[in-house]
N, C-alpha and C positions, 0 to 999 in steps of 0.2 A: 570437528565432527558436525555435519549439518543435521537439520531437524529430521530429514527423511531417514538418514542412516541411524540416528539415535533411536527413532521409533521402530527400527528394524523392518521398515517397509522394503519390499523387494523391487527389482528393476522394473517389473511390469507396472507396479503401482506408480513409480516415478514417471514412467512414460505417459500414464493416464492423467496424473494429477499435478505434476510439478510444472509450474508456469514460470519461465525465466523472466528476469527483469528486462525492460526496454532501456538499456543504458549502453548499447554498443558504441555509439558515436561519442565516446567520452570527451574528446577534445572540443567538441562542438556544443556540448550541453551547457546551458546557462540556468535552467530551472529543472528541479527534480520534484515531482509529486510522489509522496510516499503514502500508499494505501494500506489497507489491512491484509487482505488475502484474496485469492481468486474465488470467483463464484461460478455459476453454471455457464454464463456466456464466455467467461475466460477459459474454461475447460474446453469448450467447443472451438473457440478461435485460436487458442494457444498463446495468447498475450494478455497483459493486464489492461484494464480500463476498456473492455469491450462492452458491447450492448448498451443498455440504458445509462449506466454509470458513465461510460465514455462519451456518450452523446451529450449528457448533461454538462460534462467538462468542456467539450467543444463549444457548446452553446454559450456557456458562461464566459468563456474566454474571448468570445466575439470572433471566432474563426469562421467567417461567413463562407458558405459553400452552396452550390445549387442543391446538392444532396447532403444533408447533415450526416457526417460520419463520426463514429466514436473516436475519441482522441487516441486511444490505443492503436487503432488501425492507421491513423495518420502518421503516428510515430513509427509503428512497425514497418510501414511501407516507405519510410524515409521521406515522406512529404513534409514532415516537420522534423528538423534535426537538432533544434536547440532545446527541446524538451525531453527529459527522461522520466520514466515511470517505473516504480518498483513497489513490491509488496513487502511488508514486514515479514509475513510468512508466505513462502512460495507454494504452499499447498492449502486447500480449503480448510477454514477453521469452523465452517458451519456444515450441518449435516446434508443440506439440500443437494450439493453437487455430486455426492457420492452414490455409487450404485449400492443397492441394498446389501449385496454380499460383502461390500467393502466397508460398511459402517462399523466402526470400532467404538463402542460406547464409552469406555473408560477414557480413551484419548480425546474424544469429542467433548466429554464432560470437562476434562482438564482445559481444553481449548476454550470452552464456554466461560470457564472461570477466569482465564487469562484475558479474554476479550472484554469481560465485564470488569473494567478497571476499578469500579466502586464496590466490587464484591466484598462481603464481610471477611474480616481477617482470618477467621477460623478456616474457611474454605481455601483461602489463598496460601495458608501455611501448610497445606498438605505437601509432604516431602516430594512426591513424584510430580505434582503440579509445578512446584518450584523448580525442579530440575528441568522439566519441559520448557518452562519459561526462560530459564537461563540459557539452554541450548538454542532456543528460538531467537533470543536477542543476540547471542553470539553469532549465529548464522546470518542474521540480518546485518550485523556489524561488519562481518567479513565482506559481504557484497557491497555494503555502503562505502567502506574504506577504499574500494577499488575505483570508485567514481568521484569520491569527495574532493572538492577543491574549495578554498576559502572564497572564491568569487562566484560560487553557484548559489542560487536562491533555493532554499529548502522549504517545501510546503507539505508537512504531515497533515493528512486529512482524516479527521475522526479521532475519538478518544484513544483508541488502540494505538494508532500510529504516533500520536503525540506522546503517549505513555512510554512506548518502546524507544523512540528516539531520545527522549529525556533520560530514560534509564540507561541507555547505551552510552550517551555522552551529554551530560548536563550542560557543559560549557558551550558546545555547539548549539544545543537546543535553546539556550538563553541568549545566544548571540543575535546580532542584527540581521544575519543572513537567514534566520528561520522565522517563518510567520506562524505564530501560535493561534489556536482557537478556530481553525478552519474545519467545518463539519465534513463528514464523508459525503461525497457527491451523490450517493444513492438516494432513492425515495424523494427526488426533487428538493433535497435539502438546500441546494445552492440557489433555488428560486424563492425560498421562504423568507417572509418579511423579517423574522427574528434574527436571521443571519445576514441581512442586507449590508450592515456595516462591515462585517468581517470579509464578505466577498468583494465589496468595493475596495477595501484596503488591499486585499490580495491582488486585484486587478491593477491597481495603481502601482504597487511595488513591482509586479511583473513587468509592467510597461517601463518602469525606471531601469530595471535590470537589463531589459532588452534594448534599451536606448531608443 
């Protein structure tokens, strides 16, 4: 069961808010970025890593262009085939992308608890929240297993992505093919001085994987 079906969202909701992963070119992918969930730009463009987040990724990876385009667009348009991008959750986990009439407070509150990986134990122990998290991680795992290979470099970005990959498969998370501690690329995180070492390490390892 996927997260949309479990939450009993109808097909209209799926059409509006479900954003598929960019992992079609499975045999050619050498690096997979794992993000949290789609936001407003992704809902408009219909692919992950659109808008400012995608531009930050393109810039940090040194993909020089006359016009700086989001990494998601470059992958979506098959201009870059060796990179895959997926979200842990294929629907928004934040309230902003939703139309007012589609805001479901209880589900969004559960999503907020799951996103806040340091949330107090009492809140995380809520039975329904735990069930949503379990379905979410299983849904991510099904999509992940379709593209996973031992020779792919995995880059979970942000606490949520790190948490879910580790919870889904700790062995893969702790392996040499996974880079831990990379922040989410939103809000100019990849340009911040405090993350300089992590981003440098990421770029060096990507270069090594790509030969």
